[in-house]
N, C-alpha and C positions, 0 to 999 in steps of 0.2 A: 797501515796503508790507508790512502784516501779512500773516501766513500764510493769512488768509482769502481773499486773491485767488486762492489755489490750491485753496481749498475747505475748508480746516482751521479749525475754531473751538474753541479750548479747549485743555487741556493745560497742562503746564509753561510758565512765563514763561522766555523767554530772557534772557540776561545783559543787564541794564540799560545802555543807553547814557546816559552821563553827561550830565545836563542843565547845561549851562554857565550858562544865565540863572536857573535854579531858580524863576521864577515869584515871584508876590506871596503865596502861601500859605505860612505858616510850618510848620515840621515840626509833625506832630500831637503830639509830646511836649513841644512848647516849654513852658516854665515848671514843668516836673517835675523831680525828681532821677532820674537814668537810670543804669541797669545794661545792658550789652549781653552777651547770652548767644548760645551756639550755636543755640539754638531756644527756643520757648515752653516746651517740655517741661523743658529744662535750667534755665530760670528758676523753674518749679514746684519742681523737684529742690532749688535753692538755698534758697528759702523753707522747704521741709519740712526741710532740714538745719539751718536756723537755729532754727525754732520746735519742732521734734521732737514732732509731734502723736501723740496716741494713736489717732485715727481720722481718715480724710479722708472727708468728705460730698460726694458729687459728684451733679450733676444726672442723672437717669435718660435724658436725651437728650443724647448726646455722642459724640465720636470715640473710638474704643478706644485711640488713641495717647495720650490724656491719662492713661491709667491707667499709663503706663510708668514714670514718676518714682516713683509711690507703691508700685508693685510693686519698684523697684529698691531702695527704701529699706525694704522690707518693712512698709509702713504698711497696716492693713487699710482696706478701702473699704467705705462703705455708700452707698446711692443715695436720693435723694429725688425726689418727682415734680416735674419741671420741664422746660420746653422752650418753643419759640417760640409764642405764641398759646395757651398752655395756660391753663386757667381759674385764676386765682389763689384764694388763700385756703385751701389744703390744707396746714396747717401742723403737723399733729399730731407729725410726726417732730422737730420743735424741742425738745419735752420730752426727747429721748434724747441730745442734744447736750451734751457736757461741756466745761468750761474747758480751752482749748488746742486743741480739735479745730479741724482745718481744714475750711472750707466753701467750695466753689468755685462762684461765679455765673458762667454764661456769657451774653455779649452775642451773639446769633445773627444771622448773616448781615449784619451791620453796623447793626442796629437795637438800640437800648439796650433792655435788660431793665429794665424799670419796676416791676415787681411783686416783687422780691426783699425778704424780711423782714429786712433787714440790722439794723434797730433791735432786733428780737427776739432775733437771734442774739448780737448784741454784749452783751446783757444775760447771755446764758448763757455768755459769756467765750468765744466762737468767735473763731478767726483768719480773716477772710474774704479771699479772693483773687478779684479781677475778672479773668476771661478774655476778653479782647477779641482773640483770634486772628482772629475773622471781623469785627472792627470796628475797623479801624486808625485811624479818625477819633473814636472815642468817647473822651471824657476820663473818668477816674476819677470814677464816678457816686455812690458810697456813702462818705461820710466816715467810716463805719465800717470799711471795708475797709483792709487793710494795704498793698495795692498793686494795680496792674492790669498784665496782661501783653499783649503784642502780638506777632503773628507777620507781619512784613512780607513774607515770602516768598510770602504768599497773595494779595498784591496787586500785587506788581512783581518783577522778576527779579534776585534776589540769591541766592548759592549757599548762604547760611546766615542766620542771625540771629534772635533773640528779644529783645524789648525789655521791661524791667521798669521800670515808672515808679511814683514814689511822691510824695506831697505833702510829705513830711517826709524828710530825709536820715537820721534815726535810726529809720525805720519798720521796717527789718529789719537784722539783722547782716550786714555784708559779710564773706564768707569768700574766701580766695585762690581764683583761677580757673586752670584749665589751658587752654592753647591748644588749638585744634581739633586732633583726631588727624590726622595728615599725610595718610595715605594715603586716609582717607575723605573728607578736604576736596578733595583734587585730583580724585577722582572727581566730588564735587559741584559743582566749578568747571567741569570738562569737560563735565558735563551741561548746564549753562546755557549755555556756548560753543555746543555743538552745536544746542541748540535756536535760538539766535539765528542761527546760520549757516542752519538749516533755514527759519527765517522769511524770512530775506534772499534766499536763492537756491535753496531747495527741494532737490530730491535725495532720498538715501535717509534714512529716518527712523532715525537712529542713536541719538538720544537716550533713547528710551523704555526699552529694555532696562536702559540705565545708570540711568535715574531709579528703576526698580523695585529696583535693587541698593542705590542711595544711600538709599531710603526705608527699605528692610527692614534696612538696618545703621546707621541714623541713631544716633549716640551719644547717651546719657542719662547725664549726670553733670554734675559741676562745671566745665563747660566755656564759655569766653567765646566771642564772635563772632569772626570773622576781621577783620583790619583792614580788608580790601575791603569787605566787607559795611557795617561801621560808617561808611566814608567814603560810601558811596552812600546809605545810610539818612539820614545827617546832612546831607549837602551836595549829593547828585548827583540828586535827584528833584524834579520838577515836581509838587509835591502838589496845586496849584490845577488844573492841567489834568486830572489824574487823577480829581480830585473831579468836575469838571464833565462829563468823558466817562462816567464811570459813572452819573452821575444821568441823563444825558440818554439813555443807552441803556436804563436801567431803565424810564424813562417811555415810551420808544418800545416796549418789550415789554408794558409794563402797558395801553398803548392798544389792543392786540389781544387779550391773554391775561389781562385782569383777573379774570375769573371763576375762574381756576385758580390766581390768585397767593396765596401764603401771607401776604404782606403787600400787599394792594391799594393801600394809601396810602403815598406816599413823603414821609416827613417833611422839613420844610426843612433840617434839619441832618444828614440821613441820607445817608452814602456807603455803597453797598450792596456786599457781597462777590459777589453774583450775584442772578439772579432765581428764587427757589424757588417751584415750582409742585406741585400736588398733583393725582394721577390716581387711577383706581380701582386699588386694590392688584393686582388679577388683570390689568390692563392696563399696569402700569408697566414691566415687562420689555420688552414688545413696544414701547412707546413709545421707550425706550432704544435699542433694536436699531435702529428706524427712523432715528433721530438718527444713531447711529454709522455707518449705511450711506451717510448724507449727509455724513460726515466733521465732524460736531458732536459735542462730547464732554462732555456735562453731567455733573458729578460727582454721586453720591448722598450726601448728608449726613444721615444716616449708615446703614450696616448693622449693627444692634446685637443681631441674633439671636445667641444664645449668649454675649453680653457681659454685657447688663442683664437681670436676672431678668424673667420674663413676666408677673410681678404688675404692672409698670408698663405698663399696657395702652394708654395713650394715646401714650406714647414709641414702642411697637412698631408702634401703627396708623400713625403718622406716617412712621416710618422704612419701613415697606412701600409708602407712597404718593408719596413725594418724589423730586424731581429738581431739580438747580438749573441753569438756563440761564445762559448766559454774558453778562455785559454789561460787561466791563472795558474798559480804556482802548486795548486792541490792536485794537478792532473799531469799525466804524461802524453808523450807523443802517441802512444797506443791509444788513448783516450781521445785525442784529436782525430786520429784515423776512424774511430768509431763515430764520432760526431760528424766528419765529413761524408761518410758512408751513409749514414742515417739521413742526413740533409738532401743529399743527392737523390736518394731513393725517394724521398718525400716530394721532391721537386719533379721528377720523373714519373 
């Protein structure tokens, strides 16, 4: 049984049990040319090593970890207004883009970003990277982009792994990659083992402290994925069951929490990362505390104070109002009912 039977919903995925049947759903990356990296950040690092951009343009609503590869390579960063459900059409910044600049477009929460001005940026000579770290089942959407990058760790239990997919083998230059740093990888593997053990038999929560250490020391550089992660990603996951469970859980939450949902409508092809909701900014931290007290641990995507300039008002407003309820394949419709009831109780 998942850990929710003992009250815990959310947190790190435990090491994935290998699916021998694999199901009838092909890998989300089928039909693309694939490179495996230690993480999505390492994939971004490799692309920038290849194209050597003058500047990286990043959306103003993003995880601060995305900055790591650009900082490591000394690439200046500028922000443009963009985020989930933001109003389209404010593209004055494009005039400042120069040939060879990298521009990152994020697909948020598993929902495809459909308003990105890729055609205009291509005319400016930009190098476009699609970030599907939150959208494992999203295909490369823009023909103008050089690649799309995934982070399977956000969807199931592997100790490492970032996937770079392209429609053409020669889309980016391939550089030699180093193996994962041994001591870090041992800690990452042990962390997923501990969480799996906790899910199966309970006991002391030993994985969380190690999780924080692993995240704080995550290597960023020209590193490939581990062989274990690659095998699990390629052949060990029942993607069809995952897709079905996530969608059913999302719809169960939407039935009760639709008016709070960042995405009230779940498209037929969408496989959600989670169920993002918005509350009053003054109430958000109190709502989180109520959920934590009931052993429900929704992440906040993302806290950007001190990272993104305050002039990007819409991004900061969303950052202060959002939290993401859990709808992944570890949990049941009963777990969704418990989350919804706890959330509504906290709001009221």
